[in-house]
C-alpha positions as CSV (number, residue, x, y, z in Angstrom):
1,M,0.0,0.0,0.0
2,T,1.5,3.3,-1.1
3,V,1.2,6.5,0.8
4,W,-1.3,7.8,-1.8
5,C,-3.5,4.8,-1.4
6,F,-3.4,5.2,2.3
7,V,-4.3,8.9,2.0
8,E,-7.1,8.2,-0.5
9,T,-8.5,5.5,1.8
10,F,-8.4,7.5,5.0
11,Q,-8.7,11.0,3.7
12,T,-11.9,11.8,5.7
13,L,-10.3,10.5,8.9
14,I,-7.1,12.5,8.2
15,A,-9.0,15.7,7.4
16,G,-11.2,15.2,10.5
17,G,-8.0,14.7,12.7
18,L,-6.4,17.8,11.2
19,G,-9.6,19.8,11.7
20,F,-10.0,18.6,15.3
21,G,-6.3,19.4,16.0
22,G,-6.8,22.9,14.5
23,V,-9.8,23.5,16.8
24,I,-7.9,22.4,19.9
25,L,-4.9,24.6,19.0
26,T,-7.3,27.6,18.4
27,I,-9.0,27.0,21.8
28,L,-5.6,26.7,23.6
29,A,-4.4,29.9,21.9
30,S,-7.6,31.7,22.8
31,A,-7.4,30.6,26.4
32,K,-3.7,31.8,26.6
33,S,-4.7,35.1,25.1
34,T,-7.6,35.5,27.5
35,R,-5.4,34.8,30.5
36,Q,-2.8,37.3,29.2
37,Q,-5.5,40.0,28.7
38,E,-6.8,39.4,32.2
39,A,-3.3,39.6,33.7
40,D,-2.7,42.8,31.8
41,R,-6.1,44.2,33.0
42,L,-5.3,43.4,36.6
43,K,-1.8,44.9,36.3
44,Q,-3.3,48.1,34.8
45,R,-6.0,48.2,37.6
46,A,-3.3,47.8,40.3
47,A,-1.2,50.5,38.6
48,S,-4.2,52.9,38.5
49,L,-5.1,52.2,42.1
50,S,-1.6,52.7,43.3
51,S,-1.3,56.0,41.3
52,A,-4.7,57.2,42.7
53,L,-3.7,56.3,46.3
54,R,-0.3,58.0,45.9
55,E,-1.9,61.1,44.4
56,E,-4.3,61.2,47.4
57,L,-1.3,61.1,49.7
58,E,0.3,63.9,47.8
59,I,-2.9,66.0,48.2
60,I,-3.0,65.2,51.9
61,V,0.6,66.2,52.4
62,S,-0.1,69.5,50.6
63,V,-3.1,70.2,52.8
64,L,-1.1,69.4,55.9
65,E,1.8,71.6,54.9
66,R,-0.6,74.5,54.3
67,N,-2.3,73.9,57.6
68,A,1.0,73.6,59.5
69,E,2.1,77.0,58.0
70,A,-1.2,78.6,59.0
71,F,-1.0,77.1,62.6
72,S,2.6,78.4,62.9
73,N,1.4,82.0,62.2
74,I,-1.1,82.0,65.1
75,S,-0.1,83.9,68.2
76,T,0.0,81.5,71.1
77,D,-0.5,84.1,73.8
78,S,-4.2,84.6,73.1
79,D,-7.2,83.0,74.7
80,N,-8.9,82.8,71.3
81,G,-8.9,79.7,69.1
82,F,-9.8,78.5,65.6
83,F,-11.9,75.8,64.1
84,V,-10.2,73.1,62.0
85,P,-12.3,71.0,59.6
86,I,-12.0,67.3,60.2
87,D,-12.6,66.3,56.6
88,E,-12.2,62.8,55.5
89,L,-8.9,63.3,53.6
90,N,-8.4,59.7,52.6
91,S,-11.7,59.0,50.8
92,V,-9.9,57.1,47.9
93,Y,-8.2,54.8,50.4
94,R,-11.4,54.1,52.3
95,A,-13.4,53.5,49.1
96,N,-10.8,51.0,47.8
97,L,-9.8,49.3,51.0
98,A,-11.1,45.9,49.7
99,S,-9.0,46.3,46.5
100,L,-5.7,46.8,48.3
101,A,-4.9,43.1,47.8
102,E,-4.4,43.8,44.1
103,L,-1.3,45.9,44.9
104,P,2.2,44.6,45.4
105,P,2.7,43.8,49.1
106,G,5.3,46.6,49.6
107,D,2.8,49.2,48.3
108,V,0.1,47.8,50.6
109,K,2.3,48.1,53.6
110,L,3.3,51.7,52.8
111,I,-0.2,52.8,52.0
112,V,-1.8,51.3,55.1
113,E,1.1,52.7,57.2
114,A,0.5,56.2,55.8
115,N,-3.3,56.0,56.5
116,L,-2.8,54.6,60.0
117,K,-0.5,57.6,60.7
118,L,-3.2,59.9,59.3
119,A,-5.9,58.2,61.6
120,G,-3.6,58.7,64.6
121,Y,-3.1,62.4,63.7
122,E,-6.9,62.8,63.6
123,R,-7.2,61.2,67.0
124,R,-4.4,63.4,68.4
125,M,-6.1,66.5,66.9
126,G,-9.3,65.5,68.7
127,L,-7.3,65.3,72.0
128,A,-5.9,68.8,71.4
129,S,-9.3,70.2,70.8
130,A,-11.8,71.8,73.3
131,P,-14.9,69.6,73.1
132,E,-17.1,72.2,74.7
133,R,-16.8,74.4,71.5
134,G,-17.5,71.5,69.2
135,V,-19.2,72.1,65.9
136,V,-20.1,69.1,63.8
137,G,-17.4,68.6,61.2
138,Y,-14.9,70.8,63.0
139,I,-12.7,70.8,66.1
140,W,-11.8,73.8,68.2
141,I,-8.1,74.4,68.8
142,S,-7.1,77.1,71.3
143,D,-4.4,79.5,70.2
144,R,-2.2,78.3,73.0
145,K,-2.0,74.9,71.4
146,A,-1.4,76.2,67.8
147,G,2.4,75.7,68.1
148,H,2.0,72.1,69.2
149,V,-0.6,71.4,66.5
150,A,1.7,73.0,63.9
151,I,4.6,70.7,64.9
152,M,2.4,67.7,64.9
153,T,1.0,68.6,61.5
154,R,4.4,69.3,60.0
155,N,5.8,66.0,61.4
156,L,2.9,64.0,59.9
157,A,3.4,65.7,56.5
158,G,7.1,64.7,56.6
159,S,6.3,61.2,57.5
160,L,3.7,60.8,54.8
161,R,6.2,62.4,52.3
162,E,8.6,59.6,53.2
163,C,5.9,57.0,52.5
164,I,5.3,58.6,49.1
165,D,9.0,58.6,48.3
166,K,9.3,54.9,49.1
167,L,6.2,54.2,47.0
168,S,7.8,56.1,44.1
169,A,11.1,54.2,44.6
170,Q,9.3,50.8,44.5
171,D,7.4,51.8,41.3
172,D,10.7,52.9,39.7
173,A,12.2,49.5,40.7
174,N,9.3,47.6,39.1
């Protein structure tokens, strides 16, 4: 039996086998492409989230630096005081808390650390306030405590800036 006779006899089976093999290869290639697209999508989402969280920290630092400067210019020998808004500065962090697992572990550590420092600052600001003058959404700081509050605010801004710098360095390394 020559090759041509074999092909002629089993041509339907051979064509079916080649067609089936082609379908399997197409399915495998499609699955690989889908996995790659999903990996790219997750990587892009993590990069976007990391960028948004880092930008939020930049804004928080800017606000804290402005506040520290304003607190430093207040005379501490007065019995007056001032209201400080207790805005929720880290709304992006709070809204994406469940998504932090998508970020690299080093980024998660730094972002959580920065937000814990911010939460501690908010609690310390509450301790420095005079509750009897409380207005919803604000805390009252006496002028006598302005210097202490300015130092505390400046220290937090510096600490958050270090976290931002570390995040940037990790991003550059990746």
